[in-house]
KEKOLMI-101790 format. One record per residue (C-alpha): x negated, y negated, z negated; residue in three letters. Coordinates in steps of 0.05 Angstrom, whole numbers, padded with zeros to 5 digits, always signed. Each point is the difference from the previous one (the first is absolute). Example, Ala and Ser with C-alpha at 12.3 -4.5 7.8 and 13.67 -1.06 7.14 Angstrom:
<rs>
-00246+00090-00156ALA -00027-00069+00013SER 
</rs>
This chain:
<rs>
-00173-00875-00153MET +00045+00013-00060ASN +00058+00018+00046ASP -00044+00052+00033MET -00018+00031-00067ILE +00073+00002-00021TYR +00019+00033+00066MET -00055+00052-00008LEU +00021+00013-00072ALA +00073+00006+00021LEU -00019+00047+00057GLY -00041+00043-00047PHE +00056+00001-00051GLY +00051+00022+00053VAL -00049+00053+00026TYR -00013+00026-00071ALA +00075+00003-00015PHE +00017+00038+00064PHE -00060+00046-00010SER +00022+00018-00070ILE +00072+00008+00023PHE -00022+00045+00058TYR -00046+00042-00044HIS +00049+00012-00057TYR +00068-00002+00034VAL -00001+00008+00075ALA -00057+00050+00009ARG +00026+00052-00050PRO +00069-00005+00032MET -00028+00009+00070LEU -00044+00058-00023CYS +00061+00034-00031ASP +00037-00011+00065ARG -00054+00038+00037GLY -00001+00054-00053ARG +00075+00009+00007PHE -00008+00007+00076ARG -00050+00055-00012LEU +00048+00034-00049PHE +00054-00004+00054ALA -00047+00031+00052LEU -00018+00056-00049ARG +00075+00012-00010ASP +00009+00001+00075GLN -00055+00052+00007LEU +00032+00042-00055ARG +00067-00008+00036GLY -00031+00030+00062LEU -00023+00059-00041ALA +00069+00009-00031ILE +00032-00003+00069ASP -00049+00054+00024GLY -00033-00044+00052LYS -00067+00007-00035VAL -00024+00056-00044SER -00019-00023-00070ALA -00059+00048+00001SER -00026-00025+00067SER -00065-00038+00006PHE +00032-00062+00029GLU +00050-00005-00057TYR -00051+00011-00055GLN -00050-00048+00031TYR +00049-00056+00010LEU +00033+00009-00068GLU -00069-00002-00034ALA -00018-00062+00040LEU +00066-00035-00018LEU -00008+00016-00074CYS -00072-00026+00000ARG +00021-00064+00035LEU +00057-00011-00050VAL -00049+00011-00058GLU -00053-00047+00027LYS +00047-00051+00032CYS -00023-00059-00042SER -00074+00019+00009TRP -00004-00006+00076PHE -00017-00068+00029SER -00032-00028+00062VAL -00064-00015-00039SER -00005+00074-00021SER +00011+00019+00073LEU -00057-00046+00021PHE -00044+00028-00055GLU +00015+00071+00024SER -00015-00020+00072LEU -00067-00028-00022HIS -00019+00061-00042ARG +00027+00053+00048ASN -00020-00027+00068LYS -00001+00068+00034ASN +00060+00030-00035ALA +00045+00044+00040GLU +00069+00029-00012LEU -00002+00061-00046SER +00011+00069+00031PRO +00068+00002-00035ASP +00020-00066+00031ALA -00020+00024+00069VAL +00038+00065-00012ARG +00061-00039-00023PHE -00002-00044+00062GLU -00003+00062+00044ALA +00052+00044-00035GLU +00052-00048-00029ALA +00068-00007+00031SER +00024-00067+00027ASP +00046-00012-00060GLU -00055+00013-00050VAL -00049-00044+00040LYS +00051-00056+00000GLU +00003+00003-00077ILE -00076+00000-00001TYR -00007-00061+00045TYR +00054-00037-00039THR -00037+00014-00065ALA -00066-00025+00029ILE +00035-00063+00024PHE +00033-00010-00068ALA -00068+00006-00034MET -00030-00051+00047MET +00054-00048-00022ARG -00015+00016-00073VAL -00074-00012+00013MET +00017-00069+00029PHE +00043-00016-00061ASN -00053+00022-00049ASN -00051-00048+00031SER +00033-00065+00023PRO -00066-00035+00014VAL -00021+00055+00047TRP +00065-00001+00038THR -00021-00060+00041LEU -00068+00031+00015ILE +00031+00067+00021LEU +00050-00037+00044THR -00059-00033+00035VAL -00035+00067+00007VAL +00062+00031+00032PHE +00006-00060+00046SER -00072+00007+00021ILE +00009+00075+00009SER +00055-00014+00049LYS -00051-00041+00040LEU -00047+00060+00002PHE +00055+00047+00019GLY +00030+00066-00020TRP -00064+00035-00021ALA -00016-00049-00056THR +00071+00004-00027LYS -00003+00076+00003GLN -00066+00000-00038TRP +00029-00044-00055LEU +00063+00044-00004ASP -00042+00063-00007ILE -00044-00031-00053LYS +00062-00022-00040ALA +00027+00071+00004LYS -00066+00028-00024ILE +00000-00049-00058PHE +00071+00016-00021LEU -00008+00075+00007GLU -00064+00011-00037GLU +00004+00021-00073PRO -00010-00060-00045ILE -00047+00036-00047SER -00048+00015+00057ASP -00007-00072+00026THR -00041-00029-00056GLY +00037-00066+00011LEU +00017-00045-00057THR +00071-00024-00012ALA 
</rs>
């Protein structure tokens, strides 16, 4: 019986050590890595404007630059738990008219930057909530069982969550 208690105490101690290490060392580093990816994408977008491939006054440029700046600013705030909270509160949410317009009007190069930014933020969300990572992996695995429509629904809901202004959500950090 004592051996079992010692093993549980040792397991808890190792778990506590790695949790503290992850929270104070690894997570900030991984969050910064995602933030730097977003900075690089914003620089890539600005490079397209400098090269004349996209007009800096165009809707697609202004929309994507504003989105990238907002994602950089709130990079450490986003997590899978805040996504689930948003899904629960906004069950019938749809893409904003600006997001629909962006999808329709944006060039392929600009859309590629957009999709890369959304994917980078999904990684940051995983990193900001390590306990939820396993749960989300299970959800994605189950969504593969139900097919393409479920995965598309989850992708659209994640885009809605990442694109909405933070001040309008009413979510807590």
